[in-house]
LORO-353033 format. One record per residue (C-alpha): x, y, z; residue number from 0. Coordinates in nm, 4 decimals. Layout:
<atoms>
atom east: X&north: Y&up: Z&seq: NUM $
...
</atoms>
This chain:
<atoms>
atom east: 10.2288&north: 8.9465&up: 7.8130&seq: 0 $
atom east: 9.9315&north: 8.7157&up: 7.8045&seq: 1 $
atom east: 9.7154&north: 8.5800&up: 8.0809&seq: 2 $
atom east: 9.3877&north: 8.4003&up: 8.1191&seq: 3 $
atom east: 9.1056&north: 8.5326&up: 8.3332&seq: 4 $
atom east: 8.7739&north: 8.3741&up: 8.4241&seq: 5 $
atom east: 8.4754&north: 8.6063&up: 8.3919&seq: 6 $
atom east: 8.1250&north: 8.5320&up: 8.5101&seq: 7 $
atom east: 7.9176&north: 8.4252&up: 8.2102&seq: 8 $
atom east: 7.6854&north: 8.7282&up: 8.2178&seq: 9 $
atom east: 7.9816&north: 8.9671&up: 8.2381&seq: 10 $
atom east: 8.1524&north: 8.7916&up: 7.9482&seq: 11 $
atom east: 7.8363&north: 8.8091&up: 7.7389&seq: 12 $
atom east: 7.7805&north: 9.1798&up: 7.8108&seq: 13 $
atom east: 8.1445&north: 9.2636&up: 7.7426&seq: 14 $
atom east: 8.1412&north: 9.0667&up: 7.4185&seq: 15 $
atom east: 7.8233&north: 9.2458&up: 7.3055&seq: 16 $
atom east: 7.9584&north: 9.5939&up: 7.3840&seq: 17 $
atom east: 8.2898&north: 9.5159&up: 7.2143&seq: 18 $
atom east: 8.1050&north: 9.3986&up: 6.9051&seq: 19 $
atom east: 7.8947&north: 9.7177&up: 6.9019&seq: 20 $
atom east: 8.2114&north: 9.9278&up: 6.9266&seq: 21 $
atom east: 8.3799&north: 9.7222&up: 6.6560&seq: 22 $
atom east: 8.6697&north: 9.6179&up: 6.8784&seq: 23 $
atom east: 8.7998&north: 9.2884&up: 7.0124&seq: 24 $
atom east: 8.7276&north: 9.1564&up: 7.3605&seq: 25 $
atom east: 9.0933&north: 9.2106&up: 7.4451&seq: 26 $
atom east: 9.0783&north: 9.5769&up: 7.3398&seq: 27 $
atom east: 8.7557&north: 9.6232&up: 7.5373&seq: 28 $
atom east: 8.9074&north: 9.4791&up: 7.8539&seq: 29 $
atom east: 9.2292&north: 9.6812&up: 7.8096&seq: 30 $
atom east: 9.0282&north: 10.0045&up: 7.7679&seq: 31 $
atom east: 8.8236&north: 9.9367&up: 8.0806&seq: 32 $
atom east: 9.1353&north: 9.8557&up: 8.2822&seq: 33 $
atom east: 9.3161&north: 10.1672&up: 8.1552&seq: 34 $
atom east: 9.0208&north: 10.3826&up: 8.2570&seq: 35 $
atom east: 9.0061&north: 10.2269&up: 8.6034&seq: 36 $
atom east: 9.3823&north: 10.2519&up: 8.6565&seq: 37 $
atom east: 9.3745&north: 10.6160&up: 8.5508&seq: 38 $
atom east: 9.0969&north: 10.6888&up: 8.8013&seq: 39 $
atom east: 9.2904&north: 10.5155&up: 9.0797&seq: 40 $
atom east: 9.6044&north: 10.7126&up: 8.9897&seq: 41 $
atom east: 9.4129&north: 11.0409&up: 9.0153&seq: 42 $
atom east: 9.2736&north: 10.9385&up: 9.3548&seq: 43 $
atom east: 9.6110&north: 10.8373&up: 9.4969&seq: 44 $
atom east: 9.8122&north: 11.1252&up: 9.3544&seq: 45 $
atom east: 9.7218&north: 11.3396&up: 9.6537&seq: 46 $
atom east: 9.5697&north: 11.6004&up: 9.4291&seq: 47 $
atom east: 9.1974&north: 11.6301&up: 9.3853&seq: 48 $
atom east: 9.0871&north: 11.7111&up: 9.0348&seq: 49 $
atom east: 8.8468&north: 12.0005&up: 9.0411&seq: 50 $
atom east: 8.6733&north: 12.1315&up: 8.7343&seq: 51 $
atom east: 8.5354&north: 12.4823&up: 8.7397&seq: 52 $
atom east: 8.2749&north: 12.6184&up: 8.5052&seq: 53 $
atom east: 8.4305&north: 12.8267&up: 8.2330&seq: 54 $
atom east: 8.2642&north: 13.1541&up: 8.1454&seq: 55 $
atom east: 8.3887&north: 13.3049&up: 7.8227&seq: 56 $
atom east: 8.4382&north: 13.6802&up: 7.8192&seq: 57 $
atom east: 8.5004&north: 13.9310&up: 7.5441&seq: 58 $
atom east: 8.7201&north: 14.1255&up: 7.7908&seq: 59 $
atom east: 8.8935&north: 13.8702&up: 8.0171&seq: 60 $
atom east: 9.0239&north: 13.9978&up: 8.3497&seq: 61 $
atom east: 8.8024&north: 14.3057&up: 8.3583&seq: 62 $
atom east: 8.5346&north: 14.1882&up: 8.6039&seq: 63 $
atom east: 8.5661&north: 14.3558&up: 8.9441&seq: 64 $
atom east: 8.4687&north: 14.1082&up: 9.2156&seq: 65 $
atom east: 8.6099&north: 14.3091&up: 9.5079&seq: 66 $
atom east: 8.2622&north: 14.3853&up: 9.6470&seq: 67 $
atom east: 8.1026&north: 14.0504&up: 9.5624&seq: 68 $
atom east: 7.9826&north: 13.8507&up: 9.8647&seq: 69 $
atom east: 8.0842&north: 13.4939&up: 9.7857&seq: 70 $
atom east: 7.9101&north: 13.3746&up: 10.1027&seq: 71 $
atom east: 7.5807&north: 13.4454&up: 9.9253&seq: 72 $
atom east: 7.6601&north: 13.1566&up: 9.6924&seq: 73 $
atom east: 7.6749&north: 12.9199&up: 9.9892&seq: 74 $
atom east: 7.3465&north: 13.0298&up: 10.1431&seq: 75 $
atom east: 7.0392&north: 12.8602&up: 10.0069&seq: 76 $
</atoms>
């Protein structure tokens, strides 16, 4: 499907420059930006928050005893 959109001149110029630097067409640049934005909106409206936790690699996974660790200490500053 094709459509025509009017972009402000400065936005068009910046988009054209970035697309050229990336070695892609204006169409591909606009499609990539829209896909990224639509993906972000989908994550926000899915009802699930995406949370990323730090990953700590271990030579012996599952062996750390945290039963006496005071997690409230992490919240106090």
